[in-house]
C-alpha positions in Angstrom: 10.0 -100.7 -75.7 7.1 -100.3 -73.3 7.4 -96.1 -73.9 5.1 -96.1 -76.8 2.1 -97.9 -74.1 2.7 -95.6 -71.9 2.3 -93.0 -74.3 -1.1 -94.1 -75.6 -2.7 -94.8 -72.4 -5.5 -92.2 -71.2 -7.3 -91.2 -68.1 -10.4 -92.7 -69.2 -11.6 -92.1 -65.5 -11.3 -88.2 -66.0 -13.0 -88.3 -69.2 -15.8 -90.5 -68.0 -16.4 -88.1 -64.8 -16.1 -85.0 -66.9 -19.2 -86.2 -69.4 -20.9 -87.5 -65.8 -20.6 -83.9 -64.8 -21.6 -82.8 -67.9 -24.9 -84.5 -68.0 -25.6 -83.6 -64.5 -25.2 -80.2 -65.1 -27.5 -80.7 -68.2 -30.1 -82.3 -66.0 -30.2 -79.3 -63.3 -30.6 -76.8 -66.1 -33.2 -78.8 -67.8 -35.4 -78.9 -64.2 -34.3 -75.2 -63.7 -35.9 -74.0 -67.2 -39.7 -73.7 -66.9 -40.4 -74.3 -70.6 -38.7 -77.6 -70.5 -39.8 -79.0 -67.3 -43.3 -77.8 -67.8 -44.4 -78.2 -71.2 -44.2 -82.0 -71.5 -40.7 -82.0 -72.9 -39.6 -85.5 -70.8 -37.0 -86.4 -73.8 -34.5 -84.1 -72.6 -34.9 -85.0 -69.2 -35.0 -88.7 -70.0 -31.6 -88.0 -72.1 -29.7 -86.7 -69.2 -30.6 -89.4 -67.0 -29.6 -91.7 -69.5 -26.0 -90.0 -69.8 -25.8 -90.3 -65.9 -26.4 -93.9 -65.8 -24.3 -94.8 -68.6 -21.5 -92.7 -67.1 -22.1 -94.2 -63.7 -21.9 -97.6 -65.4 -19.0 -96.9 -67.5 -17.2 -95.7 -64.0 -17.7 -98.8 -62.3 -16.6 -100.8 -65.6 -13.1 -98.7 -65.7 -12.6 -99.3 -61.9 -12.8 -103.0 -62.4 -10.7 -102.8 -65.5 -7.8 -100.9 -63.9 -8.3 -103.2 -60.7 -7.7 -106.4 -62.8 -4.6 -104.9 -64.4 -3.2 -103.5 -61.5 -3.6 -106.9 -59.8 -2.1 -108.5 -62.9 0.9 -106.1 -63.2 2.0 -107.6 -59.2 1.2 -111.0 -60.0 4.5 -113.4 -61.1 4.2 -114.7 -64.5 2.8 -118.1 -65.2 6.5 -119.8 -66.0 8.4 -117.8 -63.7 10.1 -120.6 -60.9 8.6 -121.1 -57.4 11.4 -119.4 -55.8 13.0 -116.3 -56.4 15.9 -114.9 -58.3 19.3 -116.6 -57.6 17.4 -119.2 -55.1 17.5 -123.3 -55.8 
């Protein structure tokens, strides 16, 4: 039953980290290319910085989401009896 759910899960943190890495490399390239850095084309630098900031915010969100999901998975269901199975 739950196998379909497991198959549909993706590693969102890995995808976000790869995107963050790409934006960081692009920022380094934009800073290294004199035509971009010296001609006042700040939109390229701004785009890279925005991509990095959004990536960091998304990673923080994913970390918080995963932490909450693991806490919920470890907690007993609300309608479970107070004692363990077989206890009276």
